[in-house]
VOPAGU-2260 file (C-alpha; in pm, 1 decimal, decimal comma):
REM VOPAGU-2260
SITE   aa  ch    i         X         Y         Z
SITE  MET   A    0   -1533,4   -4865,7   -8259,4
SITE  LYS   A    1   -1338,1   -4552,6   -8335,6
SITE  LYS   A    2   -1600,1   -4352,0   -8148,3
SITE  LEU   A    3   -1577,2   -4585,1   -7848,5
SITE  GLY   A    4   -1199,0   -4558,4   -7854,6
SITE  LYS   A    5   -1209,3   -4181,3   -7856,1
SITE  LEU   A    6   -1463,5   -4179,4   -7572,8
SITE  PHE   A    7   -1242,5   -4413,3   -7365,7
SITE  MET   A    8    -938,1   -4191,5   -7420,8
SITE  ALA   A    9   -1136,5   -3878,9   -7322,2
SITE  LEU   A   10   -1256,3   -4040,5   -6998,8
SITE  THR   A   11    -900,6   -4152,5   -6913,3
SITE  PHE   A   12    -764,8   -3803,1   -6971,9
SITE  ALA   A   13   -1040,5   -3645,5   -6756,7
SITE  GLY   A   14    -963,5   -3890,5   -6473,7
SITE  ALA   A   15    -597,5   -3797,3   -6483,7
SITE  LEU   A   16    -684,4   -3427,4   -6461,3
SITE  LEU   A   17    -911,6   -3487,3   -6161,3
SITE  ALA   A   18    -642,6   -3689,2   -5983,9
SITE  GLY   A   19    -391,9   -3409,2   -6045,0
SITE  CYS   A   20    -624,9   -3146,3   -5904,0
SITE  GLY   A   21    -683,9   -3358,1   -5594,8
SITE  SER   A   22    -313,0   -3398,3   -5519,6
SITE  ASN   A   23    -246,7   -3022,7   -5560,7
SITE  SER   A   24    -529,8   -2925,5   -5322,8
SITE  ALA   A   25    -379,8   -3133,0   -5039,9
SITE  ALA   A   26     -86,3   -2894,0   -4988,2
SITE  PRO   A   27    -292,9   -2579,7   -4932,4
SITE  SER   A   28    -524,0   -2758,7   -4686,4
SITE  GLN   A   29    -216,9   -2870,9   -4485,3
SITE  GLN   A   30     -81,6   -2515,4   -4469,7
SITE  THR   A   31    -419,4   -2387,4   -4351,9
SITE  ALA   A   32    -420,2   -2637,9   -4065,1
SITE  GLN   A   33     -71,2   -2533,6   -3953,7
SITE  GLN   A   34    -131,6   -2159,9   -3980,0
SITE  PRO   A   35    -376,3   -2122,1   -3689,4
SITE  ALA   A   36    -135,8   -2309,3   -3461,8
SITE  GLN   A   37     141,3   -2060,0   -3543,6
SITE  GLN   A   38     -92,5   -1763,0   -3497,0
SITE  GLN   A   39    -223,4   -1898,0   -3165,7
SITE  SER   A   40     122,3   -1933,1   -3013,2
SITE  ALA   A   41     206,4   -1575,3   -3113,8
SITE  THR   A   42    -118,8   -1419,4   -2987,9
SITE  PRO   A   43      -2,8   -1333,1   -2631,8
SITE  ALA   A   44     285,0   -1118,6   -2755,7
SITE  PRO   A   45      76,0    -834,6   -2901,7
SITE  GLU   A   46    -151,1    -855,5   -2594,4
SITE  SER   A   47     137,2    -802,9   -2352,8
SITE  ASN   A   48     240,1    -487,1   -2537,3
SITE  SER   A   49    -105,7    -341,5   -2558,2
SITE  GLY   A   50     -70,9    -128,3   -2245,7
SITE  SER   A   51      71,1    -185,2   -1898,1
SITE  THR   A   52    -249,7    -104,6   -1709,8
SITE  THR   A   53    -467,5    -355,9   -1895,5
SITE  THR   A   54    -250,8    -668,2   -1874,5
SITE  SER   A   55    -227,3    -902,3   -1582,0
SITE  GLY   A   56     139,6   -1002,1   -1582,1
SITE  GLU   A   57     294,5   -1050,8   -1240,4
SITE  PRO   A   58      67,7    -928,9    -958,5
SITE  ILE   A   59     172,9    -611,9    -776,7
SITE  THR   A   60     243,2    -677,9    -409,3
SITE  ALA   A   61     231,6    -382,1    -170,3
SITE  VAL   A   62     350,9    -477,2     178,5
SITE  GLY   A   63     420,2    -294,3     503,7
SITE  SER   A   64     265,6     -11,4     705,6
SITE  THR   A   65     -72,7     -94,2     856,7
SITE  ALA   A   66    -131,1     280,2     902,7
SITE  LEU   A   67    -114,9     323,4     525,3
SITE  GLN   A   68    -292,1      -3,6     449,1
SITE  PRO   A   69    -652,1     132,9     433,6
SITE  LEU   A   70    -553,0     389,1     170,3
SITE  VAL   A   71    -356,1     143,7     -42,7
SITE  GLU   A   72    -634,4    -115,5     -23,3
SITE  GLN   A   73    -900,0     132,4    -138,0
SITE  ALA   A   74    -678,9     274,7    -413,2
SITE  ALA   A   75    -597,5     -78,8    -531,3
SITE  LYS   A   76    -966,0    -169,4    -542,1
SITE  ASP   A   77   -1047,8     141,1    -748,2
SITE  PHE   A   78    -747,7      93,3    -978,3
SITE  MET   A   79    -829,1    -271,4   -1051,3
SITE  ALA   A   80   -1189,6    -175,9   -1129,6
SITE  LYS   A   81   -1061,5      66,1   -1394,3
SITE  ASN   A   82    -791,7    -167,8   -1530,1
SITE  GLN   A   83    -913,0    -519,0   -1592,0
SITE  GLY   A   84    -639,7    -781,4   -1564,4
SITE  VAL   A   85    -422,9    -594,7   -1311,8
SITE  GLN   A   86    -380,6    -776,7    -980,3
SITE  ILE   A   87    -272,9    -590,4    -664,7
SITE  GLN   A   88    -218,7    -770,1    -335,3
SITE  VAL   A   89    -198,5    -548,9     -24,7
SITE  GLN   A   90     -55,8    -680,4     302,6
SITE  GLY   A   91      39,2    -531,5     640,5
SITE  GLY   A   92     325,9    -639,5     861,0
SITE  GLY   A   93     468,0    -299,5     956,2
SITE  SER   A   94     699,4     -48,2     790,0
SITE  GLY   A   95    1014,5    -247,8     867,1
SITE  THR   A   96     869,2    -549,8     691,6
SITE  GLY   A   97     766,7    -339,5     392,5
SITE  LEU   A   98    1113,1    -187,9     355,9
SITE  SER   A   99    1296,4    -519,1     388,4
SITE  GLN   A  100    1056,0    -693,8     148,1
SITE  VAL   A  101    1090,9    -434,7    -127,0
SITE  ALA   A  102    1467,9    -413,6     -77,0
SITE  SER   A  103    1502,8    -790,9    -119,0
SITE  GLY   A  104    1275,0    -795,8    -423,2
SITE  ALA   A  105    1008,1   -1001,5    -244,6
SITE  ALA   A  106     752,1    -718,6    -284,4
SITE  THR   A  107     685,8    -470,7    -565,4
SITE  ILE   A  108     612,0    -185,2    -323,8
SITE  GLY   A  109     717,1    -133,8      37,1
SITE  ASN   A  110     471,3      79,4     236,3
SITE  SER   A  111     632,9     274,5     518,1
SITE  ASP   A  112     559,9     550,6     770,3
SITE  ILE   A  113     931,5     624,0     798,3
SITE  PHE   A  114    1211,0     714,9     560,5
SITE  ALA   A  115    1415,0     415,8     444,3
SITE  GLU   A  116    1722,5     598,0     577,8
SITE  GLU   A  117    1581,3     566,7     930,1
SITE  LYS   A  118    1577,2     186,8     923,5
SITE  LYS   A  119    1903,1       6,6     991,8
SITE  GLY   A  120    2005,6    -254,6     738,0
SITE  ILE   A  121    1796,1    -107,8     454,4
SITE  PRO   A  122    1989,8      -7,1     137,3
SITE  ALA   A  123    1805,8     324,2     101,3
SITE  ASN   A  124    2016,0     423,9    -201,4
SITE  GLU   A  125    1861,2     134,8    -397,3
SITE  LEU   A  126    1503,9     242,1    -324,0
SITE  VAL   A  127    1292,6     514,1    -482,4
SITE  ASP   A  128    1064,0     708,1    -248,0
SITE  HIS   A  129     706,7     790,9    -351,7
SITE  LYS   A  130     539,0    1008,9     -86,6
SITE  VAL   A  131     166,1     955,5    -133,9
SITE  ALA   A  132      10,4    1118,9     173,6
SITE  VAL   A  133      66,0    1249,6     525,5
SITE  VAL   A  134     -79,6    1087,4     835,1
SITE  GLY   A  135    -117,7    1225,3    1185,4
SITE  MET   A  136     -78,6     999,8    1488,5
SITE  ALA   A  137    -221,1    1048,5    1834,5
SITE  ALA   A  138    -241,0     883,5    2173,1
SITE  ALA   A  139    -558,7     676,9    2183,6
SITE  VAL   A  140    -750,8     587,6    2499,5
SITE  SER   A  141   -1057,6     388,8    2588,6
SITE  PRO   A  142   -1383,0     585,0    2622,9
SITE  GLN   A  143   -1380,6     526,0    3001,7
SITE  VAL   A  144   -1072,9     747,7    3042,3
SITE  LYS   A  145   -1185,5    1092,5    3161,0
SITE  VAL   A  146    -877,8    1272,9    3029,9
SITE  ASP   A  147    -874,7    1472,2    2703,9
SITE  ASN   A  148    -530,9    1630,7    2707,4
SITE  LEU   A  149    -178,9    1541,1    2816,8
SITE  THR   A  150     138,8    1743,3    2823,2
SITE  LYS   A  151     431,4    1590,9    2640,5
SITE  GLN   A  152     603,1    1518,5    2972,0
SITE  GLN   A  153     293,1    1342,4    3107,7
SITE  LEU   A  154     274,7    1135,1    2788,8
SITE  ILE   A  155     643,1    1042,2    2819,7
SITE  ASP   A  156     597,4     947,8    3185,4
SITE  ILE   A  157     299,2     726,0    3100,9
SITE  PHE   A  158     472,4     541,3    2818,8
SITE  THR   A  159     797,7     498,3    3012,1
SITE  GLY   A  160     611,3     355,9    3311,7
SITE  LYS   A  161     659,0     642,0    3558,8
SITE  ILE   A  162     287,0     720,6    3570,3
SITE  THR   A  163      72,7     407,9    3613,2
SITE  ASN   A  164    -268,4     542,6    3719,1
SITE  TRP   A  165    -497,5     793,3    3548,5
SITE  LYS   A  166    -559,0     977,9    3876,7
SITE  GLU   A  167    -198,4    1105,5    3851,7
SITE  VAL   A  168    -294,7    1313,4    3547,3
SITE  GLY   A  169    -638,4    1430,5    3658,8
SITE  GLY   A  170    -843,5    1123,4    3570,3
SITE  ASP   A  171   -1025,2     858,1    3771,5
SITE  ASP   A  172    -851,8     606,0    3993,8
SITE  MET   A  173    -788,4     356,6    3716,0
SITE  LYS   A  174    -481,4     153,2    3625,1
SITE  ILE   A  175    -309,4     249,6    3298,8
SITE  THR   A  176    -257,6     -35,6    3052,1
SITE  LEU   A  177      -6,1      29,9    2777,5
SITE  VAL   A  178     -73,7    -102,0    2426,7
SITE  ASN   A  179     233,8     -82,6    2204,7
SITE  ARG   A  180     335,5    -166,0    1850,4
SITE  PRO   A  181     642,7    -383,2    1777,4
SITE  LYS   A  182     978,7    -220,9    1707,8
SITE  SER   A  183     937,7    -287,7    1335,2
SITE  SER   A  184     636,5     -53,8    1329,0
SITE  GLY   A  185     667,2     283,0    1156,8
SITE  THR   A  186     379,1     414,4    1367,9
SITE  ARG   A  187     580,2     330,9    1680,0
SITE  ALA   A  188     892,9     494,1    1537,8
SITE  THR   A  189     705,1     813,4    1451,2
SITE  PHE   A  190     520,0     832,3    1782,9
SITE  SER   A  191     837,1     762,7    1978,8
SITE  LYS   A  192    1038,1    1022,4    1788,0
SITE  PHE   A  193     792,3    1312,5    1787,3
SITE  ALA   A  194     566,6    1247,3    2089,1
SITE  LEU   A  195     805,5    1076,5    2332,6
SITE  ASP   A  196    1129,8    1250,4    2230,0
SITE  GLY   A  197    1282,3     911,5    2150,7
SITE  LYS   A  198    1233,1     765,3    2498,5
SITE  GLU   A  199    1212,1     385,6    2524,2
SITE  GLU   A  200     861,4     257,4    2589,3
SITE  ALA   A  201     785,0      42,5    2891,8
SITE  GLU   A  202     658,1    -312,9    2850,6
SITE  GLY   A  203     290,9    -349,5    2769,2
SITE  ILE   A  204      59,8    -535,3    2537,0
SITE  THR   A  205     229,5    -547,2    2196,0
SITE  GLU   A  206      28,0    -595,1    1877,9
SITE  ASP   A  207     139,4    -592,7    1515,5
SITE  SER   A  208    -180,4    -454,2    1362,7
SITE  SER   A  209    -329,3    -107,8    1408,3
SITE  GLY   A  210    -676,2    -259,2    1386,8
SITE  THR   A  211    -599,4    -498,2    1672,5
SITE  VAL   A  212    -447,3    -216,5    1879,8
SITE  ARG   A  213    -767,6     -16,3    1839,5
SITE  LYS   A  214    -981,4    -314,2    1942,8
SITE  ILE   A  215    -776,7    -378,6    2257,6
SITE  ILE   A  216    -781,7     -11,6    2360,4
SITE  ALA   A  217   -1158,8       7,9    2306,8
SITE  GLU   A  218   -1225,2    -304,8    2512,6
SITE  THR   A  219    -973,8    -249,0    2795,0
SITE  PRO   A  220   -1068,2       5,9    3064,7
SITE  GLY   A  221    -778,7     242,4    3126,7
SITE  ALA   A  222    -586,3     140,6    2812,9
SITE  ILE   A  223    -371,1     381,4    2613,3
SITE  GLY   A  224    -186,9     329,7    2287,5
SITE  TYR   A  225    -129,5     524,1    1967,0
SITE  LEU   A  226    -289,0     512,0    1626,6
SITE  ALA   A  227    -278,5     682,3    1290,5
SITE  LEU   A  228    -573,1     920,7    1258,7
SITE  SER   A  229    -707,1     700,4     978,9
SITE  TYR   A  230    -787,7     435,4    1243,2
SITE  PHE   A  231    -983,3     650,1    1487,5
SITE  ASN   A  232   -1356,7     590,7    1522,4
SITE  ASP   A  233   -1618,6     617,5    1795,1
SITE  SER   A  234   -1468,3     326,4    1988,3
SITE  VAL   A  235   -1150,5     515,4    2088,7
SITE  LYS   A  236   -1063,6     873,2    2178,8
SITE  ALA   A  237    -769,2    1083,1    2057,0
SITE  LEU   A  238    -591,4    1290,8    2320,3
SITE  LYS   A  239    -470,4    1643,6    2260,3
SITE  LEU   A  240     -97,6    1702,6    2307,1
SITE  ASP   A  241      -8,4    2017,4    2503,0
SITE  GLY   A  242    -360,0    2140,5    2426,9
SITE  VAL   A  243    -321,3    2100,1    2049,7
SITE  GLU   A  244    -566,0    1877,9    1863,8
SITE  ALA   A  245    -444,5    1633,2    1603,2
SITE  ASN   A  246    -627,8    1765,3    1296,9
SITE  ALA   A  247    -544,3    1850,4     937,2
SITE  GLU   A  248    -495,7    2222,9     995,6
SITE  ASN   A  249    -254,8    2177,1    1288,0
SITE  ILE   A  250     -61,9    1899,9    1115,1
SITE  SER   A  251     -19,5    2095,9     790,5
SITE  THR   A  252     169,1    2371,4     977,8
SITE  ASN   A  253     350,2    2136,6    1219,8
SITE  LYS   A  254     169,3    2296,4    1512,6
SITE  TYR   A  255      79,6    1937,1    1593,2
SITE  PRO   A  256     414,9    1761,3    1543,6
SITE  VAL   A  257     324,5    1390,7    1551,8
SITE  TRP   A  258     284,9    1311,2    1184,0
SITE  ALA   A  259     462,6    1121,0     912,0
SITE  TYR   A  260     484,5    1095,3     537,4
SITE  GLU   A  261     329,5     783,4     393,6
SITE  HIS   A  262     594,6     636,0     164,9
SITE  MET   A  263     553,0     374,3    -105,9
SITE  TYR   A  264     903,2     257,7    -194,8
SITE  THR   A  265    1007,1      71,5    -510,0
SITE  LYS   A  266    1341,0     -89,9    -586,3
SITE  GLY   A  267    1453,4     137,7    -866,6
SITE  GLU   A  268    1215,7     338,7   -1081,0
SITE  PRO   A  269     877,2     165,2   -1118,5
SITE  THR   A  270     755,1      49,3   -1458,4
SITE  GLY   A  271     440,2     -90,8   -1613,5
SITE  SER   A  272     140,2    -147,5   -1389,7
SITE  ALA   A  273     332,5     -54,6   -1072,8
SITE  LYS   A  274     412,4     291,6   -1213,3
SITE  ALA   A  275      54,6     334,6   -1333,5
SITE  PHE   A  276     -77,2     241,1    -987,9
SITE  LEU   A  277     151,5     489,6    -810,3
SITE  ASP   A  278      57,2     762,4   -1059,8
SITE  PHE   A  279    -307,7     683,8    -987,0
SITE  ILE   A  280    -259,1     727,1    -610,9
SITE  LEU   A  281     -96,6    1065,3    -672,6
SITE  SER   A  282    -374,9    1174,7    -909,3
SITE  GLU   A  283    -617,5    1446,9    -805,1
SITE  GLU   A  284    -899,4    1190,8    -807,5
SITE  VAL   A  285    -739,3     996,0    -522,2
SITE  GLN   A  286    -562,6    1279,8    -341,0
SITE  LYS   A  287    -865,3    1506,4    -313,5
SITE  LYS   A  288   -1120,0    1240,0    -224,1
SITE  THR   A  289    -994,2     897,9    -114,0
SITE  VAL   A  290    -697,9    1037,6      80,7
SITE  THR   A  291    -907,2    1287,5     275,6
SITE  ASP   A  292   -1207,0    1054,2     318,4
SITE  LEU   A  293    -982,9     801,9     492,3
SITE  GLY   A  294    -829,9    1052,2     734,9
SITE  PHE   A  295    -502,4    1128,5     555,8
SITE  LEU   A  296    -370,4    1460,9     426,6
SITE  PRO   A  297    -279,7    1516,2      61,6
SITE  ILE   A  298      88,7    1595,0      13,9
SITE  THR   A  299      -6,4    1923,3    -152,0
SITE  ASP   A  300    -187,6    2045,2     163,9
SITE  MET   A  301     130,7    2052,5     369,5
SITE  LYS   A  302     272,5    2396,8     438,4
SITE  VAL   A  303     597,5    2252,5     571,7
SITE  GLU   A  304     845,3    1982,5     471,2
SITE  ARG   A  305    1034,5    1743,9     695,6
SITE  ASP   A  306    1344,0    1541,2     610,1
SITE  ALA   A  307    1466,6    1204,3     738,2
SITE  GLU   A  308    1651,9    1380,8    1021,5
SITE  GLY   A  309    1330,2    1542,4    1141,1
SITE  LYS   A  310    1426,9    1892,9    1031,6
SITE  VAL   A  311    1121,4    2101,8     940,1
SITE  THR   A  312    1129,1    2381,6     682,7
SITE  GLN   A  313     859,2    2607,1     542,8
SITE  LYS   A  314     750,0    2535,1     186,8
């Protein structure tokens, strides 16, 4: 009996120990279940600080000049391929739209063929200018036009409606059809300022997109308009101005005067992915290949400088 009593007491004691161990192990298992939840909610924070060019964040929106659009689109494509998670949306709409959108904060970058100071209603002092390239612009005609050169006065007379037939400037007996850009267009502003001496253009077909302007000129016998050199192809012909061809060499010295800086404006100094993207466009990789391949001139190739007033100085 004594042995049975001792055995019963031993079993009771062992059971109490086991029960105690079980109740103590419940607390750690509860903490382990809560821990991952805390870690999961904190995970994005380190990720967002891991580097501005590898996080998605808010997408970069670059809006404005359709002359600059091909370059920005290609640079954005290349940049996103190198930096997973970065989103860049590129839209046209014209330089005026780009400047107003970036000034209001609706776009990250405003693409423009003109200085912000040239556009009324734009708070230029709030914007930071990033000149990324130079683009030449030329009068563009349909292939049926048998004219290769115009004097500045002839060009002015055509676009102001004084000359209405190509035979008046040495071409065939063919009606001239004007194809214009809207007043918000930086291409129009540049062409008007440096090719037409600021004269007001006569009424014609008005299109918002450079690509559409090119298509209309190509398909309309006798049509004339103006395009950035980056838009010229075999479907349209560029006219010389006073015998000077619109090419890189003549533009770099201002011998051919119808050119503009391609600006990418930001509201204040850019940061994060936007800064990285602009730095990428100004890198040698883009300037020496993409810029030239698409018909633009690298900023560094220019032998002259021009300010918002149009004053040209030697570098």
